[in-house]
N, C-alpha and C positions, 0 to 999 in steps of 0.2 A: 562687317561686309567689305570688301575691296573698293577703294576707291575708283569711282567712273563706273561700276555695273548697277545698273538700275534695279531699284528694289523690286521685289516679286510683287508679283497682283495683290492688291489689297494692303499693300504697306505694311505685312507682319513677317517676322523673321520666321525662316523656313522652320516646319515641324512644330510651331507655335500656331494655338488657337485663338481667334477673335474673340475680343469680349462679346457675351451676350447683349443681344442689341434691348436698348431701355424701352420696354414697353409704356402703355398709358397707364397714368396713375389709378389704382383702383382704391375706391373710398368702401370702407367697412360696410357690411350688409347689417342694416339694423336685427335686433334680435327680439323675438316674441317671446311670451312664455305660454307654454302647450300644457294643458293636461293629458299624458299618455293615457291610451286605452287600457282599461283595467280588466282581469278575467271576470271580476265580481263587483257588482255596482255597489258603491259606499254611499247609502241613502243619506246619511249625515253628510256626507261631503256634498251630495246634490242640494241639498237644502240650504248649506252656509253658501254654496256658489249661486243660489238664486236670490238670498238676501244681498250676498256682496254685490251683485249685478243691479239689484233693484235699487239699492240706495245709491247708487252711482248716477242714476238717471230715472228718477221716480215720476217725473211730470209726464212724460208721455204715456205711463205705465198707470198711473191714476186716472188720466183721461178716459183710457178704454175701459176701464173698471167700472167707472161712472156710466159711461155711454152704457153698459150691459144693465147695471143696478135699473138706470131711468126706463129702459126698454121693458123690464121686469115689472117694476112698478106700475106702468101703465098701463098694462095687461091685466095685472091684478084689479087696478082701480074699476078698470071698465069690465071687468067680470061682475063687480060689486054695484056700479052705476048702472049699468044697462041690466034690465030684469031679462036674463035669457034663461027661458024653460025647458029648452032643448039640453039634454046631455052631450049630444052629439056636437052640438055647437060649442058649447064648453070645452070638450076635448079639443075640437079644433082649433079654438084661440090659445090655447095652451101648447098646442103642439107647435102653432106658429111661433110662439114666445119661446119655446125650447129651441126650434130652429135657429131663430135669431141667436140666442145664446151659444150654439154651436157654432155660427159663423164668425160670432165676435173670440170665440175662443181659438177658431182657424187665426184669426187676425194676430193675437195674441202668440200663437206658436212663430207666425213668421217673424213677429219681434224678438222672439227668444232664441230664434235662430240666428239672427241678426248679432244677438249679446254674445251667444256660444260662439260666433265668428269674430268676436274682439269688435263690433261694429254698434256701439250703442244706438238704437233706432230712433229717429224722430218721429212725431204723430203719422205724417204719410205713409211712412217707411211699411207700417203696420198691414197697409192694403195694398201691398205691392205684389198683388198675385200674378203670377203668368199662365196659370192653370185653374183659374177661378172656376169653370165649369168642373173641372173635375172635383174642385174642393167642395162644392154645393152637391153634388153628387154622393159623394162620400159621408159627408155629413148627413143627407138624407138615409143613407143606407144604414148607419151608425144608430140613427135614431129610430129609425124603424125596428130596427133589430132588438133594441134596448126596451121600445113600447110593447112589443109581441113578447118578450121575455118576461116583462113587467105582469102581463096580462096572467101568466101560469103563477107567478110567485115573485117576490122582490129578489130572492137570492139569485135566479138564473139573470135576472135583469144585472146585478154587479157583477155577475162573472161575464156577460156579454161587454159590459161597459170597460171591464179592465182589459179583456182581450183585444179590443179595438183602440185601446188607450194610444198607440202609437200611428194610427191610420193613417190620421193628418200629417204626421208627420211626414211618413213617407211619400202622402202627396205632395206636399208643399217643397219638400228637401229634395226629393230623388224624381219627382215628377213621375210618380207611378199611377197607373190608372186605380178607378176606386176598388174594382174587386181585389186588384193584385195587391193593394196598400193593406186593406183589411186582413188579406192571408199573410203578409209580411208581417202584421203587427201581432196579429195571434201566434205565430211561429217564435216571434221574440218575446212574446211575453211567457208562452209556454217552456222556453229553452233557459230562462230566467225567473221562474216563477216565485221563488221565495223573495229575490230582492225586488222584482216588482210588486208583489204583492205588500211587502213592507213600504214603499214608496206610494202606492195607491192609498193604505192606511193612514200614512202620514198627512197626504193630502186631503182626504176626506176629515180627519179630525181639524187641521188647520182651517179648512173650509167651515166646519161647523163652529167653531171658536169664532172664527169672524163675524159670522152671522148672529153671534148671541150680543152685538153691539149695535144693534140697528143695522147690521150690513156696513158699518165702518171699518171693522175689521178687514173685510175682502178687499179694501184698498191696498192692503201689504200683503195679504194673504194669496190672493186672487194671481198678480203678478210673480211673486216669489215661487208658488208651484209651479206655475207655467214654465219659467226657467228651469226650476228642477227637471221637471219632467223632460223636457227638451234636453237639458245637460245628460238625464239618464238615457234617451234615444242616442245621442252622439256617443256615450260612453260605450252602450251595449252592441252598438254597429260598428265599433272600430274606429270612428271617426274622432281626429282632434277639438280640442276643447281650447279656446284662446282665453286667458284669464286675463 
């Protein structure tokens, strides 16, 4: 540049580009491990996931199962101690007990959804419902449907139970109303009938085996199957699952 001429605006020689401005330093984004949605449910993978998540956070899960066992035992003892002559009174008492079990199952689904989100729940988190009314109504609808089907025969009751197996998941996770949740569950089960049937059979076998040891096996089988079923729901609906 000739002496005495002022530098061009910006202080850079003609025809040159200024260096890029330095931006704020960015920190690397932490990575999480996800299970991508599958075209078909891997039942063994679901059960393995249930066991892995349970063993990392067993205390609140065992507490939930103990509440259910104690509630059921209290009702059973009440039937044996109190001389109830009316069959309708016995049916009503066990209906109440079954409803309590359904509500506890809903609480376990809430906890299992936390697990699939990668956030191990503490005990209060199991009862963190924002739509408790719909949860209660859905539990009543499913219980009533299973009860009416059982009057005809055991097999229809099993079919109804399997068709409604994800109803509470749709209520709690997607805030669907009870009727829509039952319909969504039935459609999901029918679309994946073989895989869901195998999962339901595995859950049934684990529950039966768990009851053989004075119910103590349910302390493991209950949480494990609850998480595995929720894993299946997330997988079949195309949602990501955090390991």
